[in-house]
C-alpha positions as CSV (number, residue, x, y, z in Angstrom):
1,M,0.1,-0.1,-0.1
2,A,1.3,3.3,-0.8
3,R,2.4,5.9,2.1
4,E,3.4,9.3,2.6
5,T,6.9,10.1,1.1
6,K,9.5,11.5,3.4
7,P,13.0,12.8,2.5
8,S,14.3,9.5,3.9
9,D,12.1,7.5,1.7
10,I,14.3,8.5,-1.3
11,V,16.9,5.7,-2.6
12,Q,19.8,7.2,-4.5
13,G,21.3,5.7,-7.7
14,D,24.6,5.0,-9.1
15,A,27.2,7.4,-10.1
16,A,28.0,9.3,-13.3
17,S,30.3,12.3,-14.5
18,D,29.5,16.1,-13.9
19,K,28.7,18.4,-17.0
20,Q,29.4,21.8,-17.1
21,T,27.3,24.2,-15.3
22,G,25.5,27.5,-16.1
23,R,24.3,26.5,-19.6
24,E,21.3,28.5,-20.6
25,A,18.1,26.6,-21.5
26,A,16.7,27.0,-25.0
27,R,13.3,28.4,-25.3
28,A,10.5,27.4,-27.7
29,E,6.6,27.7,-27.3
30,T,4.5,24.5,-27.7
31,S,3.1,24.5,-31.4
32,S,-0.5,23.5,-31.8
33,A,0.2,20.7,-34.0
34,E,2.4,19.1,-31.3
35,V,-0.5,19.8,-28.5
36,S,-3.0,18.1,-30.8
37,D,-0.7,15.2,-31.5
38,F,0.0,14.9,-27.9
39,L,-3.5,14.8,-26.7
40,A,-4.4,12.5,-29.4
41,K,-1.9,9.9,-28.1
42,V,-2.8,10.7,-24.6
43,K,-6.4,9.3,-25.1
44,A,-5.0,5.8,-25.6
45,L,-3.6,5.9,-22.2
46,A,-5.4,2.8,-20.5
47,P,-7.3,4.4,-17.3
48,S,-7.6,2.6,-14.0
49,T,-10.7,0.2,-13.7
50,G,-12.5,-1.3,-10.9
51,T,-10.6,-1.0,-7.5
52,S,-7.0,-0.6,-9.0
53,R,-4.9,2.4,-9.1
54,G,-3.5,4.0,-11.7
55,R,0.2,4.4,-11.3
56,L,2.3,7.3,-12.9
57,L,6.2,7.6,-12.6
58,F,6.9,11.1,-12.9
59,A,10.6,12.2,-13.7
60,M,12.4,15.4,-14.1
61,D,15.7,16.6,-15.1
62,A,17.0,18.6,-12.2
63,T,20.7,19.5,-13.8
64,M,22.0,23.2,-13.7
65,S,20.8,24.1,-17.2
66,R,16.9,24.0,-16.0
67,A,17.5,26.4,-13.1
68,P,16.1,29.7,-15.0
69,T,12.7,28.3,-14.9
70,W,13.0,25.6,-12.0
71,D,10.5,27.4,-9.7
72,M,8.0,27.7,-12.4
73,A,8.2,24.1,-13.3
74,L,7.7,23.0,-9.6
75,A,4.5,25.0,-9.2
76,L,3.2,23.5,-12.5
77,Q,4.3,20.0,-11.4
78,S,2.7,20.3,-7.9
79,E,-0.5,21.6,-9.4
80,M,-0.6,18.5,-11.4
81,F,-0.4,16.4,-8.5
82,Q,-3.4,18.5,-6.7
83,A,-5.6,17.9,-9.6
84,V,-5.9,14.3,-8.9
85,K,-6.1,14.8,-5.1
86,E,-9.9,14.6,-5.0
87,I,-9.9,11.5,-7.1
88,G,-7.4,9.7,-4.8
89,T,-7.1,6.5,-7.5
90,L,-3.5,7.7,-8.6
91,E,-0.1,6.2,-7.2
92,V,2.8,8.5,-8.1
93,Q,6.4,7.8,-8.0
94,L,8.6,10.7,-8.1
95,M,12.2,10.6,-9.8
96,Y,14.7,13.1,-10.5
97,F,18.4,13.1,-11.5
98,R,21.4,15.9,-11.0
99,G,24.9,16.4,-10.0
100,A,27.5,13.7,-9.9
101,G,25.2,10.7,-11.0
102,E,22.6,11.4,-8.2
103,A,19.5,9.5,-9.3
104,R,16.6,9.5,-6.7
105,A,13.3,7.8,-6.7
106,S,10.4,8.2,-4.1
107,R,8.4,5.4,-3.1
108,W,4.8,5.0,-4.5
109,V,2.3,7.4,-2.7
110,T,-1.0,8.9,-3.2
111,N,-0.6,11.9,-0.9
112,A,-0.2,14.8,-3.2
113,D,0.8,17.2,-0.6
114,A,3.8,14.9,0.5
115,L,5.1,14.9,-3.1
116,A,4.7,18.4,-3.5
117,A,6.7,19.0,-0.4
118,L,9.2,16.8,-1.5
119,M,9.6,18.4,-5.0
120,R,10.1,21.7,-3.3
121,Q,13.2,20.4,-1.3
122,V,14.8,19.6,-4.9
123,A,17.3,22.1,-6.2
124,C,19.3,22.2,-9.4
125,Q,22.8,21.0,-9.7
126,G,25.3,20.5,-12.5
127,G,25.6,17.3,-14.2
128,Y,24.9,15.1,-17.0
129,T,21.6,13.6,-18.0
130,Q,20.8,10.4,-16.8
131,I,17.7,9.7,-18.8
132,G,18.7,5.9,-19.2
133,K,18.2,5.3,-15.6
134,V,14.9,6.8,-15.8
135,L,13.8,4.5,-18.3
136,T,15.2,1.4,-16.6
137,Q,13.4,2.5,-13.4
138,A,10.0,2.5,-15.3
139,R,11.0,-0.7,-16.6
140,R,11.6,-2.3,-13.0
141,E,8.5,-0.8,-11.5
142,S,6.2,-2.0,-14.3
143,E,7.8,-5.6,-13.9
144,K,6.7,-5.5,-10.4
145,A,3.2,-4.1,-11.0
146,K,2.1,-2.4,-14.4
147,I,2.4,1.5,-14.5
148,S,0.0,3.4,-16.6
149,A,2.5,5.9,-17.8
150,L,5.9,7.6,-17.5
151,V,6.0,11.3,-17.6
152,Y,9.3,13.0,-18.0
153,V,10.3,16.8,-18.1
154,G,13.6,17.7,-19.3
155,D,15.6,20.0,-21.8
156,A,18.7,18.1,-22.7
157,V,19.9,14.6,-24.0
158,E,23.8,14.0,-23.5
159,E,23.2,10.0,-23.9
160,P,23.6,8.1,-27.0
161,I,19.9,8.1,-28.6
162,D,20.4,4.3,-29.8
163,D,21.2,3.4,-26.1
164,L,17.8,5.3,-24.9
165,A,16.0,3.7,-27.7
166,G,17.0,0.3,-26.7
167,R,15.7,1.1,-23.1
168,A,12.4,2.6,-24.6
169,G,11.9,-0.7,-26.6
170,E,11.9,-2.5,-23.2
171,L,9.1,-0.1,-22.0
172,A,7.3,-1.0,-25.0
173,L,7.0,-4.5,-24.7
174,L,5.7,-3.8,-21.1
175,G,3.0,-1.5,-22.8
176,V,4.3,1.6,-20.8
177,P,3.7,5.0,-22.9
178,A,6.2,7.7,-22.3
179,F,5.1,11.3,-22.3
180,L,8.1,13.7,-22.5
181,F,7.6,17.5,-21.8
182,Q,10.5,19.2,-23.7
183,E,11.7,22.6,-22.1
184,G,13.2,24.6,-25.1
185,D,14.1,23.7,-28.5
186,D,17.5,21.8,-28.4
187,A,17.5,19.8,-31.3
188,N,19.3,16.6,-30.1
189,A,16.7,16.4,-27.3
190,T,14.0,16.8,-29.5
191,R,15.1,13.7,-31.9
192,A,15.7,11.6,-28.9
193,F,12.2,12.6,-27.0
194,R,10.6,12.0,-30.4
195,E,12.0,8.6,-30.9
196,I,11.4,7.4,-27.1
197,A,7.6,8.7,-27.6
198,R,7.2,6.8,-31.1
199,L,8.8,3.6,-29.6
200,T,6.6,3.6,-26.2
201,K,3.5,4.8,-28.2
202,G,3.6,7.9,-26.3
203,A,3.9,11.3,-26.9
204,H,6.4,14.6,-27.2
205,C,5.5,18.0,-26.5
206,R,7.8,21.0,-26.2
207,F,7.2,24.3,-24.0
208,G,8.6,27.4,-22.9
209,P,8.3,30.1,-20.4
210,G,5.5,31.7,-22.6
211,S,3.4,28.5,-22.5
212,A,3.0,27.9,-18.8
213,A,-0.7,27.7,-18.8
214,E,-0.8,25.2,-21.5
215,L,1.9,23.1,-19.8
216,R,-0.3,23.1,-16.7
217,A,-3.3,22.2,-18.5
218,L,-1.7,19.4,-20.3
219,L,0.0,17.8,-17.1
220,K,-3.3,17.9,-15.2
221,A,-5.1,16.2,-18.0
222,V,-2.4,13.4,-18.4
223,A,-2.7,12.7,-14.5
224,V,-6.2,12.9,-14.1
225,Y,-6.9,10.6,-17.4
226,A,-4.3,8.2,-15.9
227,A,-6.2,8.0,-12.5
228,G,-10.0,8.1,-13.6
229,G,-10.4,7.8,-17.4
230,Q,-12.7,9.9,-19.4
231,K,-15.2,10.4,-16.6
232,A,-12.6,12.2,-14.4
233,L,-11.6,14.3,-17.3
234,E,-15.4,15.5,-17.8
235,A,-15.4,16.2,-14.1
236,L,-12.1,18.5,-14.6
237,L,-13.9,20.3,-17.3
238,A,-16.1,22.1,-15.1
239,K,-13.4,23.1,-12.7
240,P,-11.0,26.3,-13.2
241,G,-7.8,25.3,-15.0
242,G,-9.8,22.6,-17.0
243,E,-8.5,23.6,-20.4
244,G,-6.4,20.6,-20.8
245,A,-9.3,18.2,-20.1
246,R,-11.3,20.3,-22.8
247,R,-8.9,19.7,-25.3
248,L,-8.4,16.2,-24.5
249,L,-11.9,15.5,-24.8
250,G,-12.3,17.2,-28.0
251,Q,-9.8,15.0,-29.4
252,M,-11.5,11.7,-27.9
253,R,-15.0,12.4,-29.5
């Protein structure tokens, strides 16, 4: 059974080299075509049924390049967890990486407040991306108990794309879609994220500082749908910030 997450609940991964700090994140607004494609693919995410809970692995890049927009990202991601608080049927595992090979994952929890508090304790540090660890974590967790989706937020890829594609293929065999939110417009990251999304039958969507509201709506829609399916989205539609639900339902009809 899920329980509240505390800082001591976090387990650390293995080590990797540092990357140079202070790199400025690229900026790019989400295009309408990408949003439409993203929402069209999210509708295929299998919702939880009966008494089973939806399970969502939420991972984020906490390396230094994301520092300029980190506070905004934390606020939006916290809102995503709050959006499903009333539903109570979504288990979330939070994972992040940063620094010299630091990669941490929480236990599976349903307490949105505990997750939000944990996220606020994370600060950016210089280091290479460790997306391979994220994909491996998703595979391992889904082998234990099926997860509904992997959601990843990041701005760069510093690992061989072929290696990431191989790990994404393992997720595909388990039926776990990866939904990747790309901050900025780094070309290499775009190629990698699109390939991971393609292989897992997930989706890739870019965002920038000017698309905070859109990202907020999309994050909520993904989380609520993973937790409760179309009925939960329809309930979200009538609430403030339900634009993501409106777009998603429009694609499903």
